[in-house]
C-alpha positions as a Markdown table, in Angstrom:
| # | Residue | x | y | z |
|---|---|---|---|---|
| 1 | Met | 103.4 | 101.4 | 108.9 |
| 2 | Ala | 102.8 | 105.0 | 109.9 |
| 3 | Val | 99.3 | 106.6 | 109.8 |
| 4 | Ala | 98.1 | 110.1 | 110.0 |
| 5 | Arg | 95.3 | 110.0 | 112.6 |
| 6 | Glu | 93.2 | 112.8 | 111.2 |
| 7 | Thr | 92.9 | 111.5 | 107.6 |
| 8 | Arg | 93.8 | 107.8 | 108.3 |
| 9 | Leu | 96.1 | 107.9 | 105.3 |
| 10 | Ile | 99.2 | 105.7 | 105.4 |
| 11 | Val | 102.1 | 108.1 | 105.4 |
| 12 | Gly | 104.9 | 105.6 | 105.8 |
| 13 | Cys | 105.3 | 101.9 | 105.0 |
| 14 | Cys | 108.2 | 99.5 | 105.3 |
| 15 | Val | 108.5 | 95.7 | 105.5 |
| 16 | Met | 111.3 | 94.7 | 107.8 |
| 17 | Arg | 112.8 | 91.3 | 108.6 |
| 18 | Ala | 113.3 | 92.4 | 112.2 |
| 19 | Cys | 112.6 | 95.5 | 114.3 |
| 20 | Ser | 116.3 | 96.4 | 114.8 |
| 21 | Tyr | 117.3 | 99.9 | 115.8 |
| 22 | Arg | 119.0 | 100.6 | 112.5 |
| 23 | Ala | 116.1 | 99.6 | 110.4 |
| 24 | Met | 113.5 | 101.4 | 112.6 |
| 25 | Gln | 115.6 | 104.6 | 112.7 |
| 26 | Ala | 115.9 | 104.6 | 108.9 |
| 27 | Phe | 112.1 | 104.3 | 108.7 |
| 28 | Val | 111.5 | 107.1 | 111.3 |
| 29 | Asp | 113.9 | 109.4 | 109.3 |
| 30 | Arg | 111.8 | 109.0 | 106.2 |
| 31 | Leu | 108.5 | 109.9 | 107.9 |
| 32 | Pro | 106.8 | 113.2 | 107.2 |
| 33 | Glu | 107.1 | 115.9 | 109.9 |
| 34 | Ala | 104.4 | 115.8 | 112.5 |
| 35 | Asp | 103.7 | 117.5 | 115.9 |
| 36 | Arg | 103.6 | 114.1 | 117.7 |
| 37 | Tyr | 104.3 | 110.5 | 117.1 |
| 38 | Cys | 102.6 | 107.7 | 119.0 |
| 39 | Ser | 103.8 | 104.2 | 119.4 |
| 40 | Asp | 103.3 | 101.1 | 121.7 |
| 41 | Gly | 105.8 | 100.2 | 124.4 |
| 42 | Leu | 108.2 | 98.2 | 122.2 |
| 43 | Ala | 111.7 | 99.0 | 123.6 |
| 44 | Val | 113.2 | 100.0 | 120.2 |
| 45 | Tyr | 110.7 | 102.9 | 119.8 |
| 46 | Gln | 112.0 | 104.5 | 123.0 |
| 47 | Glu | 115.6 | 104.4 | 121.8 |
| 48 | Leu | 114.9 | 106.1 | 118.4 |
| 49 | Trp | 115.8 | 109.7 | 117.6 |
| 50 | Trp | 112.5 | 111.4 | 116.9 |
| 51 | Pro | 112.4 | 114.9 | 115.2 |
| 52 | Thr | 113.3 | 117.5 | 117.8 |
| 53 | His | 110.3 | 119.7 | 117.1 |
| 54 | Ser | 107.9 | 116.9 | 117.9 |
| 55 | Thr | 106.9 | 114.8 | 120.8 |
| 56 | His | 106.9 | 111.0 | 121.0 |
| 57 | Ile | 104.2 | 109.5 | 123.1 |
| 58 | Val | 104.4 | 105.9 | 124.3 |
| 59 | Ser | 100.8 | 104.6 | 124.6 |
| 60 | Gln | 100.2 | 102.6 | 127.8 |
| 61 | Ala | 96.9 | 101.1 | 126.5 |
| 62 | Lys | 95.3 | 101.5 | 123.1 |
| 63 | Glu | 94.2 | 105.1 | 123.5 |
| 64 | Glu | 96.9 | 106.4 | 121.1 |
| 65 | Thr | 97.5 | 103.4 | 118.8 |
| 66 | Tyr | 93.9 | 102.3 | 117.9 |
| 67 | Thr | 94.2 | 103.8 | 114.4 |
| 68 | Ile | 97.3 | 101.8 | 113.4 |
| 69 | Glu | 96.0 | 98.7 | 115.1 |
| 70 | Ser | 92.8 | 98.8 | 113.0 |
| 71 | Leu | 94.9 | 99.3 | 109.9 |
| 72 | Asn | 97.0 | 96.2 | 110.9 |
| 73 | Ala | 93.7 | 94.3 | 111.1 |
| 74 | Asp | 92.7 | 95.5 | 107.7 |
| 75 | Leu | 96.1 | 94.4 | 106.3 |
| 76 | Arg | 95.8 | 90.9 | 107.7 |
| 77 | Thr | 92.2 | 90.7 | 106.4 |
| 78 | Tyr | 92.9 | 91.8 | 102.8 |
| 79 | Leu | 96.3 | 90.2 | 102.3 |
| 80 | Gly | 96.1 | 86.5 | 102.3 |
| 81 | Arg | 99.8 | 86.3 | 102.9 |
| 82 | Leu | 99.3 | 87.7 | 106.4 |
| 83 | Lys | 96.3 | 85.7 | 107.6 |
| 84 | Arg | 97.0 | 84.1 | 110.9 |
| 85 | Arg | 96.0 | 80.5 | 110.3 |
| 86 | Ser | 99.5 | 79.5 | 111.1 |
| 87 | Arg | 102.8 | 81.2 | 111.9 |
| 88 | Cys | 103.9 | 80.9 | 108.2 |
| 89 | Phe | 104.4 | 84.0 | 106.2 |
| 90 | Ser | 105.3 | 84.6 | 102.5 |
| 91 | Arg | 108.6 | 83.0 | 101.7 |
| 92 | Cys | 109.4 | 85.5 | 98.9 |
| 93 | Trp | 110.3 | 88.8 | 100.6 |
| 94 | Glu | 110.0 | 90.9 | 97.4 |
| 95 | Ala | 106.4 | 89.5 | 96.8 |
| 96 | Leu | 105.4 | 90.5 | 100.4 |
| 97 | Thr | 106.9 | 93.9 | 100.0 |
| 98 | Arg | 105.1 | 94.4 | 96.7 |
| 99 | Ala | 101.8 | 93.2 | 98.2 |
| 100 | Val | 102.1 | 95.6 | 101.1 |
| 101 | Arg | 103.0 | 98.5 | 98.7 |
| 102 | Met | 100.0 | 97.7 | 96.5 |
| 103 | Phe | 97.7 | 97.5 | 99.6 |
| 104 | Thr | 99.0 | 100.9 | 100.7 |
| 105 | Trp | 98.3 | 102.5 | 97.3 |
| 106 | Tyr | 94.7 | 101.1 | 97.2 |
| 107 | Tyr | 94.0 | 101.9 | 100.8 |
| 108 | Asn | 95.1 | 105.5 | 100.4 |
| 109 | Lys | 93.2 | 105.8 | 97.1 |
| 110 | Arg | 90.0 | 104.6 | 98.9 |
| 111 | Arg | 90.7 | 107.0 | 101.9 |
| 112 | Arg | 91.1 | 110.0 | 99.6 |
| 113 | Ile | 87.8 | 109.2 | 97.9 |
| 114 | Ile | 86.1 | 108.9 | 101.3 |
| 115 | Leu | 87.6 | 112.2 | 102.5 |
| 116 | Ala | 86.4 | 113.9 | 99.3 |
| 117 | His | 82.9 | 112.3 | 99.3 |
| 118 | Pro | 81.9 | 111.2 | 102.9 |
| 119 | His | 78.6 | 109.7 | 101.7 |
| 120 | Tyr | 80.7 | 106.8 | 100.1 |
| 121 | Arg | 82.0 | 105.7 | 103.5 |
| 122 | Asn | 80.1 | 102.5 | 103.9 |
| 123 | Gly | 79.7 | 101.4 | 100.3 |
| 124 | Leu | 83.2 | 101.7 | 98.8 |
| 125 | Pro | 85.2 | 98.5 | 98.5 |
| 126 | Leu | 89.0 | 98.5 | 99.2 |
| 127 | Tyr | 89.8 | 97.1 | 95.8 |
| 128 | Ser | 87.9 | 98.2 | 92.7 |
């Protein structure tokens, strides 16, 4: 997933079987243009071709990646398929992809309402 830090909207989403260079590069190529991209220290991120007009920052701690890490926690909280009681995940890849896409749609809908009406911030459920 890719998140715009200012708005906390999900701007890119992809479910991958493995973090291979080819799959990650295809995902990066579909991302909207930004001044900078932040990632953790995973080796594949450092090998990717990021847009030339932007900078890619590798976060040493969580100072640059706390937004996406909190979104990952929300994803695991709201999607029963990703809860970590065991190492098992959804066996149907298409169902997992649809669930993540639906989560993204509802999450962005909720964020847009909060951005338009900040007084809803604490009382607006993710799914309505």
